[in-house]
N, C-alpha and C positions, 0 to 999 in steps of 0.2 A: 688580447684575450685575458680573461680572469684566470687565476689559479685557484683550484679547489682541492680540498682534501679528498683523497681516494679511500673513503670508508675508514676501516680500522688498520689500513696500512699506514706507513709513515711517509707515503708519497704525496707530493703536491703536484698536481697536473693541470695543464691548460684545459679549459672547458670545451675544447674541441680536440678530438684525437684524430691524427692524420692517418688515414688508411693506406696501407702499402700494397693492396692487392693489384693495383694497376702497374706497379713498378716491374719492368721486364715483360709486360704484356702490352697494354696500349700506350705506355710511356717508356721511352728509351732511357738508358742510363743517364744521359745528359739532362733530359727533361726531368727525370726523377730527382737528380741532384739539385736542379734549380728549384723545384717545388719544395724539397726538404729545407733548403736554405731560406727560401722565402717564408716558410712556415715558422722556423725558429727565429728569423729576423722580426717576425710579427709578434713574437712572444709565446709561440707554441713550443711545447716540450714533450708531448705525448705522441708516440709513434707506434702504430699497430701493424704487425705482419704475421706470417705463418710459414712453417716449413714447406707447405704445399703450394704457396704462391710462386709462380703462376704455372703450375704443371699442366694446366689445361691448354696452354698455347702450344701450337705445333712446334716441335723442336726443343721444347723446354722439358726439364726433368724434375722441376721443383727446386725451391731454394733460391730462385733468381731474385726475388724481392729482398730476401735477407742479404744476399751478396751485394746488391746495389746499395742497400742501407749501410752495409759494412764498408764499402769503398768510400761512401760519403763520410762516414765517421772518421775513417783514416785520413782523408783529405782535409777534413775539418780540424783534426788534431785535438778534439775535445769529446769526451764521452759522458762525464758525470752530470752534466747539466741537461741531459735528455733522459726520458723514461721510455725504454724499449720494451714492448710487449710482443711475444711471439707465441706459437701454438704447436701442439703435437697431437697426432692421431689420424690425420686425413691424408698424409702423403702416401702414395701407393707403395713406395719402397720402404716406408716406416709407418705401417698402419697400426692403429690400436693403442691401448694404454697398458700393456704389460710392462712390468718393471724394466725388463731388458730393453724394450723398445724406447721407453721414456728416457733412460740414461743415454742410449746411443743417439737418439734424435736430439737431445739437448746438446750433446757434444758436437754434433754436426752443425746445429744452429749457431753455437758459440763460434765455431770456426768460420762460418760464412759471415757472421756479423763482425768478426774481428774483435771480439770483446771477451772478457773473462767472466762476465756475469750478465744474466737476463733479469731485468727489473720485475717483470710480470710474465709468468709462464702459464698459459692456459691449456687445459684439456680441451681440444678443439671440438670434440663431440663425445658423448657418452659411449662407453664400451661395455656392453652388458656381458661380454664373454670373459671379462677380467674382473676378479673381485675388487671392490672398491678399496679394500684395505691394502691390496698389493699396489694399486695405482698411487694411493696417497702416501704409502711408505716410500715409494720410489721418488716422489716429489720431495718428501722430507729429506731423503738422502742428498738430493741436489741442493736443497737449502742448507743443510749441515756442511756441505762442501764449499759453500759460498758461491755456487754457480747460478743460483736462483734466489731472488729476494722474497717474492711473494707468488702465490699461485691463484689461479682463477678457473672458472668453468664456463664453457660456451656450449650452447645447444643442449643443456640439461633440463629435464623436467623438474618441477618443484619437488616431487617425491624423491627423485634420485639425488638432487642437491641436498635435501634435508637429510637423507640417509648418509651422504658423504660427510656432512658436517658432524653428525652424531658419531660416526666411526672415528673421525679425526680427534674428537674430544675424548672418546673412550680410550684411544691409544696415546693421547697426550702429544699429538703431533700437529703441525701446521694444517690449517684448513683453507678451503676455498674462500677467498676474501673479496672477489670481484666476479660479477656475472656479465657475460657477453651474449645477449640473445638477438634474434632477428626482431627488430621493433622499429616501426615508423608510423606515420599518420594513417597509413593504409592497412598495414599488417599489425594488428594489436592483440590478437587472441593468444599468441605464443607467450607474451609477457604479462599482460594485464590479467588479473585474477590471482590464482594461487602462487604463481612465481613472484609477482609483484609484492604480494602480502608477505611472503617469506623473506624477500630481500629487505623490506622495510623493518620487519621484526628482527632480523639478524644484522642489520646495518651493513648490508652487502650492496655496494654501489652498482648500478646498471650502466654499462658502457655498450650501447646498442650498435650492431652493425646493420648494413642496408638502411641507414638513417634517412637516405633520400630515395629509398625504394629503387635502388640500382639506377638512379638518375631520373626516374619517372617524375619525381617531385621538383625537378629543376625547371620545368616548364617547356622543355624542348620537344616534348611529345604532344601530339594532338590527334584526334580521330581522323583517320584517313591520310595522315601525313607520313611520308617515308623519311626516316632519320638515319643519317650515315653515322652509325655507332656500332662498335663491337658488341654492345649490350642490347641493341634494338630487338633482336630475336627473342629476348627473355622478358618482354613486357606483357605477355598475354595475361598473366595472373593479376596485374595491376590495371589493365585497360578494361575495366568493368564500368558499369554506370556509376557505382559508388566511387570507384577510383578517380574517374573524371570529375565527379562532383567535388572531391577533396582537392584535386589539382586546381579546379576553378576557384575554390574558396581560398587556397593558399595564394593564388595569383591576385585575387581581390584584395586580400590583406597586404600583400607586397606592394600593390599599386597605391593603396591608401598610405602606406608608410614610406613610399619611395625607396624600397629596399629590394634586394634580389630575392627571388623565391626560395633558393636554397637556404638563405639565412633565416627566413621565416620558418621553414620546415624544421630546421635544426633547433631554433629557439622553442618551438612548440614541444619538441622532445625534452629539452632541458626543464620545461615546466611540469613534466609528468613525474609522479611520485617515484623516488628512488633513482632517477636518471641523473648522472653526474656529467658525463662527457660523451656525446654522440661521436661515432666514427664516421668520417666522410673522406673520400679520396678525391684527388685532383690530378688530371693528366698534365695540365699546364699551370703556370703561375696565374694566368687569367682566370681559369676555373677556380683556383684557390682563393682568389680575391673575393669571389662571390660568397664564399663560405665564412669569411672573416668579418663581414659587416655586423656591427652590433645592432641588434633589434630589440626593442622593448614591446612585448605583447601585453595587451590588456586582458583582464578576465573575460571580456566579451569576445576577443579574438580567439582565445584558447577554447572557450565553450563552443564557438561556431564550428571549429574543426572537430572537437570532441564528439559532438552530436551527430556527425555524419557517419 
């Protein structure tokens, strides 16, 4: 994997960010440790999680992914050569972006991760009930205390992100330097347009989640075919005429290049304006291997997907 500069931060990250949403959900702790080790062995250093991963699983309370990453870091005995990103706002027991919640949630995440700093701390979603200045001042406190290095925003509109940047500059405090939106070859309207324009203008790198459309772009789904996956019930929004056409085009390009479909879908994202490191998760080292294949797309390949 190539290392790329993460915008105006001083972080150098792999051009694939390993998603931690499956850790403690569809991947056991042992499987998760194996994937994390295989990822770093292959040159990866960028790992994404959130305090609410994986609260949705029966019996979980949230924080499971962070705890698994923390136990891996402890067993590994090395922290400084990886970039850990986590998030606050969506855990049911730590909701929102009030100052008090951000400080408490950050301390909880630090404890679960077994580290004394978070490289990149995201607001997981916008919180219209809390003034932006309060949220940003709380993040500034964490940075001043050395608990957080940089901050980012996830699931923000262009208007709210622009407002947040302006407030940070007015107050002379740290601003959101990374954006994490829902963006892939099928879902484009949330990023493309005003948000993309703002990110390019402000040199804010895009680190998209659902890069493979929750697995839909891996090729394992087909019309009328039942798939044994914990995510299979969430495919309705992707399984449209246009969605299948995009899957077919990705498959056609993958066949031409003798490459895995996930690698093609991820490289298409990297070719989009502002995108630096797509996020993708893997339950096993075999799944991870299909994400790591280096693929070179031509302008014709990119255009063929863009036009669908």
